[in-house]
C-alpha positions as a Markdown table, in Angstrom:
| # | Residue | x | y | z |
|---|---|---|---|---|
| 1 | Met | -179.3 | -162.8 | 60.2 |
| 2 | Phe | -176.2 | -164.4 | 61.7 |
| 3 | Asp | -173.8 | -162.6 | 59.4 |
| 4 | Arg | -175.6 | -159.3 | 59.8 |
| 5 | Glu | -175.3 | -159.5 | 63.6 |
| 6 | Leu | -171.6 | -160.4 | 63.2 |
| 7 | Arg | -171.0 | -157.4 | 60.9 |
| 8 | Glu | -172.7 | -155.1 | 63.4 |
| 9 | Leu | -170.7 | -156.4 | 66.3 |
| 10 | Leu | -167.4 | -156.3 | 64.5 |
| 11 | Phe | -168.0 | -152.9 | 62.9 |
| 12 | Ser | -168.8 | -151.3 | 66.3 |
| 13 | Ala | -165.6 | -152.7 | 67.9 |
| 14 | Ile | -163.4 | -151.8 | 64.9 |
| 15 | Thr | -164.8 | -148.2 | 65.1 |
| 16 | Arg | -163.5 | -147.9 | 68.6 |
| 17 | Ala | -160.1 | -149.3 | 67.5 |
| 18 | Glu | -160.1 | -146.7 | 64.7 |
| 19 | Ala | -160.7 | -143.9 | 67.1 |
| 20 | Ala | -157.8 | -145.1 | 69.3 |
| 21 | Leu | -155.4 | -145.2 | 66.4 |
| 22 | Lys | -156.4 | -141.7 | 65.2 |
| 23 | Ala | -155.9 | -140.2 | 68.7 |
| 24 | Val | -152.6 | -141.9 | 69.3 |
| 25 | Cys | -151.2 | -141.1 | 65.8 |
| 26 | Ala | -152.3 | -137.4 | 66.2 |
| 27 | His | -150.7 | -137.2 | 69.6 |
| 28 | Glu | -147.4 | -138.8 | 68.8 |
| 29 | Phe | -146.9 | -137.0 | 65.5 |
| 30 | Thr | -147.7 | -133.6 | 66.9 |
| 31 | Arg | -145.5 | -134.2 | 70.0 |
| 32 | Leu | -142.5 | -134.4 | 67.6 |
| 33 | His | -143.5 | -131.3 | 65.6 |
| 34 | Pro | -145.2 | -129.1 | 68.2 |
| 35 | Asp | -144.6 | -125.6 | 66.9 |
| 36 | Glu | -145.2 | -125.9 | 63.2 |
| 37 | Val | -148.3 | -125.2 | 61.2 |
| 38 | Asn | -149.8 | -128.3 | 59.6 |
| 39 | Pro | -146.6 | -130.3 | 59.8 |
| 40 | Tyr | -148.3 | -133.3 | 58.3 |
| 41 | Leu | -148.1 | -131.5 | 54.9 |
| 42 | Asn | -144.3 | -131.7 | 55.0 |
| 43 | Pro | -143.0 | -134.9 | 53.3 |
| 44 | Asp | -139.7 | -134.6 | 55.1 |
| 45 | Tyr | -141.4 | -135.7 | 58.3 |
| 46 | Tyr | -142.2 | -139.1 | 57.0 |
| 47 | Asp | -140.2 | -142.2 | 56.5 |
| 48 | Ser | -137.7 | -141.4 | 53.7 |
| 49 | Arg | -138.0 | -145.0 | 52.4 |
| 50 | Arg | -141.7 | -144.4 | 51.9 |
| 51 | Arg | -141.6 | -140.9 | 50.6 |
| 52 | Pro | -143.6 | -141.5 | 47.3 |
| 53 | Ser | -146.4 | -143.0 | 49.4 |
| 54 | Ala | -146.3 | -140.2 | 51.9 |
| 55 | Val | -146.4 | -137.6 | 49.1 |
| 56 | Ala | -149.4 | -139.4 | 47.6 |
| 57 | Leu | -151.1 | -139.2 | 51.0 |
| 58 | Ile | -150.4 | -135.5 | 51.4 |
| 59 | Asp | -151.5 | -134.6 | 47.8 |
| 60 | Lys | -154.5 | -137.0 | 47.4 |
| 61 | Val | -155.9 | -136.9 | 50.9 |
| 62 | Phe | -154.7 | -134.1 | 53.1 |
| 63 | Lys | -154.5 | -131.3 | 50.5 |
| 64 | Arg | -157.9 | -132.4 | 49.1 |
| 65 | Ile | -159.5 | -132.2 | 52.5 |
| 66 | Leu | -158.0 | -128.7 | 53.1 |
| 67 | Glu | -158.8 | -127.7 | 49.5 |
| 68 | Leu | -155.2 | -126.9 | 48.8 |
| 69 | Asp | -154.8 | -129.2 | 45.8 |
| 70 | Gly | -155.6 | -126.5 | 43.2 |
| 71 | Asn | -158.5 | -128.5 | 41.7 |
| 72 | Pro | -161.4 | -126.2 | 41.0 |
| 73 | Arg | -163.8 | -129.2 | 41.3 |
| 74 | Asn | -162.6 | -129.6 | 44.9 |
| 75 | Arg | -164.0 | -126.3 | 46.2 |
| 76 | Gly | -166.8 | -127.1 | 48.5 |
| 77 | Asp | -166.2 | -125.3 | 51.8 |
| 78 | Tyr | -163.9 | -128.0 | 53.0 |
| 79 | Gly | -166.3 | -130.9 | 52.2 |
| 80 | Gly | -169.0 | -129.3 | 54.2 |
| 81 | Lys | -167.1 | -129.8 | 57.5 |
| 82 | Ala | -167.7 | -126.8 | 59.7 |
| 83 | Tyr | -164.7 | -127.7 | 61.9 |
| 84 | Ile | -162.3 | -127.7 | 58.9 |
| 85 | Arg | -163.8 | -124.4 | 57.6 |
| 86 | His | -163.5 | -122.8 | 61.0 |
| 87 | Cys | -159.8 | -123.6 | 61.3 |
| 88 | Met | -159.0 | -122.6 | 57.7 |
| 89 | Glu | -160.8 | -119.3 | 57.9 |
| 90 | Asp | -160.4 | -118.3 | 61.5 |
| 91 | His | -157.0 | -119.7 | 62.4 |
| 92 | Asn | -155.0 | -118.7 | 59.3 |
| 93 | Gly | -155.2 | -122.1 | 57.7 |
| 94 | Gln | -153.9 | -124.0 | 60.7 |
| 95 | Val | -155.7 | -127.3 | 61.1 |
| 96 | Pro | -154.5 | -129.5 | 64.0 |
| 97 | Leu | -153.9 | -133.1 | 63.1 |
| 98 | Trp | -156.5 | -134.2 | 65.7 |
| 99 | Val | -159.0 | -132.1 | 63.8 |
| 100 | Leu | -158.0 | -133.4 | 60.4 |
| 101 | Ala | -158.1 | -137.0 | 61.6 |
| 102 | Asn | -161.8 | -136.8 | 62.1 |
| 103 | His | -162.1 | -136.5 | 58.3 |
| 104 | Leu | -159.9 | -139.5 | 57.6 |
| 105 | Ser | -161.2 | -142.9 | 56.8 |
| 106 | Phe | -159.8 | -145.9 | 58.7 |
| 107 | Gly | -157.8 | -146.9 | 55.7 |
| 108 | Gln | -156.3 | -143.4 | 55.4 |
| 109 | Thr | -155.4 | -143.4 | 59.1 |
| 110 | Val | -153.6 | -146.7 | 58.7 |
| 111 | Trp | -151.8 | -145.3 | 55.6 |
| 112 | Phe | -150.7 | -142.3 | 57.7 |
| 113 | Phe | -149.4 | -144.7 | 60.4 |
| 114 | Gln | -147.5 | -146.9 | 58.0 |
| 115 | Val | -145.6 | -144.0 | 56.3 |
| 116 | Gln | -144.5 | -142.4 | 59.5 |
| 117 | Ser | -140.9 | -142.1 | 60.6 |
| 118 | Pro | -139.6 | -145.0 | 62.7 |
| 119 | Ala | -139.6 | -142.8 | 65.7 |
| 120 | Val | -143.3 | -142.0 | 65.4 |
| 121 | Arg | -144.2 | -145.6 | 64.6 |
| 122 | Leu | -142.3 | -146.8 | 67.7 |
| 123 | Ala | -144.0 | -144.2 | 69.8 |
| 124 | Val | -147.4 | -145.3 | 68.6 |
| 125 | Ala | -146.6 | -148.9 | 69.4 |
| 126 | Glu | -145.4 | -148.0 | 72.8 |
| 127 | Ser | -148.6 | -146.0 | 73.4 |
| 128 | Phe | -150.7 | -149.0 | 72.6 |
| 129 | Thr | -148.5 | -151.1 | 74.9 |
| 130 | Gly | -149.2 | -148.6 | 77.7 |
| 131 | Leu | -152.9 | -148.5 | 77.0 |
| 132 | Tyr | -153.1 | -152.3 | 77.2 |
| 133 | Ala | -151.2 | -152.3 | 80.5 |
| 134 | Asp | -153.6 | -149.7 | 81.9 |
| 135 | Thr | -156.5 | -152.2 | 82.0 |
| 136 | His | -154.8 | -155.6 | 82.2 |
| 137 | Asp | -153.1 | -157.3 | 85.0 |
| 138 | Gly | -150.2 | -158.6 | 82.9 |
| 139 | Pro | -148.2 | -156.5 | 80.4 |
| 140 | Arg | -148.1 | -157.3 | 76.7 |
| 141 | Arg | -145.6 | -155.7 | 74.3 |
| 142 | Ile | -147.3 | -154.5 | 71.2 |
| 143 | Thr | -144.8 | -154.1 | 68.3 |
| 144 | Ile | -144.9 | -152.1 | 65.2 |
| 145 | Lys | -145.0 | -155.3 | 63.1 |
| 146 | Arg | -148.0 | -156.5 | 65.0 |
| 147 | Leu | -149.8 | -153.2 | 64.6 |
| 148 | Asp | -149.2 | -153.3 | 60.9 |
| 149 | Ser | -150.7 | -156.8 | 60.7 |
| 150 | Ile | -153.6 | -156.0 | 62.9 |
| 151 | Phe | -154.6 | -152.8 | 61.2 |
| 152 | Asn | -154.3 | -154.3 | 57.7 |
| 153 | Arg | -156.7 | -157.0 | 58.7 |
| 154 | Leu | -159.1 | -154.7 | 60.5 |
| 155 | Val | -159.4 | -152.3 | 57.5 |
| 156 | Phe | -160.3 | -155.3 | 55.4 |
| 157 | Tyr | -163.1 | -156.5 | 57.8 |
| 158 | Arg | -164.3 | -153.0 | 58.5 |
| 159 | Asn | -164.9 | -152.5 | 54.7 |
| 160 | Leu | -166.7 | -155.8 | 54.5 |
| 161 | Cys | -169.0 | -154.7 | 57.3 |
| 162 | Ala | -169.6 | -151.2 | 55.9 |
| 163 | His | -170.6 | -152.6 | 52.5 |
| 164 | Asp | -172.8 | -155.4 | 53.9 |
| 165 | Glu | -170.6 | -158.1 | 52.3 |
| 166 | Arg | -170.4 | -161.6 | 53.8 |
| 167 | Cys | -168.1 | -161.5 | 56.7 |
| 168 | Tyr | -168.1 | -164.8 | 58.6 |
| 169 | Cys | -166.2 | -166.8 | 56.0 |
| 170 | Ala | -164.1 | -164.0 | 54.5 |
| 171 | Arg | -160.3 | -164.4 | 54.4 |
| 172 | Tyr | -158.0 | -161.4 | 54.4 |
| 173 | Asp | -155.6 | -161.7 | 51.5 |
| 174 | Gly | -157.0 | -165.2 | 50.7 |
| 175 | Arg | -155.1 | -166.9 | 53.5 |
| 176 | Ala | -156.7 | -169.5 | 55.7 |
| 177 | Asn | -155.3 | -168.1 | 59.0 |
| 178 | Glu | -156.5 | -164.5 | 58.1 |
| 179 | Asn | -160.0 | -165.1 | 59.3 |
| 180 | Val | -162.7 | -163.3 | 61.2 |
| 181 | Tyr | -161.7 | -165.1 | 64.5 |
| 182 | Gln | -158.2 | -163.6 | 64.0 |
| 183 | Ala | -159.8 | -160.2 | 63.7 |
| 184 | Ile | -161.7 | -160.7 | 66.9 |
| 185 | Gly | -158.4 | -161.7 | 68.5 |
| 186 | Asp | -156.7 | -158.6 | 67.1 |
| 187 | Leu | -159.2 | -156.3 | 68.9 |
| 188 | Gly | -157.9 | -157.7 | 72.2 |
| 189 | Tyr | -154.7 | -155.7 | 71.7 |
| 190 | Leu | -156.6 | -152.4 | 71.1 |
| 191 | Leu | -159.7 | -152.4 | 73.4 |
| 192 | Asp | -159.6 | -152.1 | 77.1 |
| 193 | Lys | -160.2 | -155.3 | 79.0 |
| 194 | Asp | -163.9 | -154.8 | 80.0 |
| 195 | Asp | -164.8 | -153.7 | 76.4 |
| 196 | Tyr | -163.0 | -156.8 | 75.0 |
| 197 | Leu | -164.6 | -159.1 | 77.5 |
| 198 | Glu | -168.0 | -157.8 | 76.4 |
| 199 | Leu | -167.1 | -158.1 | 72.7 |
| 200 | Phe | -165.8 | -161.7 | 73.1 |
| 201 | Gly | -168.9 | -162.7 | 75.2 |
| 202 | Arg | -171.3 | -161.4 | 72.5 |
| 203 | Phe | -169.2 | -163.0 | 69.8 |
| 204 | Ser | -169.3 | -166.4 | 71.6 |
| 205 | Ala | -173.0 | -166.2 | 72.2 |
| 206 | Leu | -173.6 | -165.3 | 68.5 |
| 207 | Val | -171.6 | -168.3 | 67.4 |
| 208 | Ala | -173.4 | -170.6 | 69.8 |
| 209 | Arg | -176.8 | -169.4 | 68.5 |
| 210 | Ala | -175.9 | -169.8 | 64.9 |
| 211 | Thr | -174.4 | -173.3 | 65.3 |
| 212 | Ser | -177.4 | -174.4 | 67.4 |
| 213 | Ala | -179.8 | -173.2 | 64.8 |
| 214 | Met | -178.0 | -175.0 | 62.0 |
| 215 | Pro | -176.6 | -178.1 | 63.6 |
| 216 | Ser | -175.9 | -179.8 | 60.2 |
| 217 | Arg | -173.6 | -176.9 | 59.3 |
| 218 | Arg | -172.0 | -176.5 | 62.7 |
| 219 | Gln | -168.5 | -177.6 | 61.8 |
| 220 | Ala | -168.5 | -175.8 | 58.5 |
| 221 | Ile | -169.5 | -172.5 | 60.1 |
| 222 | Leu | -166.8 | -172.9 | 62.8 |
| 223 | Ser | -164.2 | -173.8 | 60.3 |
| 224 | Ala | -165.1 | -170.9 | 58.0 |
| 225 | Met | -164.6 | -168.5 | 60.9 |
| 226 | Gly | -161.4 | -170.1 | 62.0 |
| 227 | Val | -162.9 | -171.1 | 65.4 |
| 228 | Arg | -162.0 | -174.2 | 67.3 |
| 229 | Glu | -165.0 | -175.0 | 69.5 |
| 230 | Arg | -163.3 | -175.6 | 72.8 |
| 231 | Glu | -161.1 | -172.6 | 72.2 |
| 232 | Leu | -163.9 | -170.2 | 72.8 |
| 233 | Ala | -164.3 | -171.2 | 76.4 |
| 234 | Asp | -160.6 | -171.4 | 77.0 |
| 235 | Arg | -160.0 | -168.0 | 75.5 |
| 236 | Ala | -162.6 | -166.4 | 77.7 |
| 237 | Glu | -160.7 | -167.7 | 80.7 |
| 238 | Ile | -157.4 | -166.4 | 79.4 |
| 239 | Ile | -158.9 | -162.9 | 78.9 |
| 240 | Leu | -160.2 | -162.9 | 82.4 |
| 241 | Arg | -156.8 | -163.7 | 83.8 |
| 242 | Ser | -154.9 | -161.3 | 81.5 |
């Protein structure tokens, strides 16, 4: 029960972070290529150092969604998505990135972000920095490097939650400090302050109930999650002051 509730809590919060990434990526990429039809299909608009990965994204994801990959097995009225069909048939094949993004998984969206040109990646990071400042008293610079780390972790935990796999003790990439508590902390960079306060409060209450119900396993549970007991109360105060 404890792990199920944790998965539900984490999945809901990550879904909101995913929506934010899709919106910001679509806005910043399109802002640099405003007058072109489906510019995301042009490999020249991605980081030249990651061109093979960008081409794979275009061919295996974007063209498949748009049914432009030439595969006869991939003819299904745009995956049954009416909004894709409408754009392809009524707007001469022009599908805005914000429309296409609705069809991308979280992992595919992160892939898109990570193969972007340095200019787009910087613009995305600056957008998240601005979004953070909008709801917090103190500024916090959110870098490209930090976003890469955050989103890699969140994709890992999102997939665990979606597939009902044990979450509380899972470690991203097998490293001790890549734990579920770190993922909770990551969300503080992406959600507005009120949403994050609610998330952290519910997480703290969930941990308290679980450790009270299983006192003999209290320390093992906290350790598996990467939580230091006193840190929960201290962190709540830090969030309030941020």
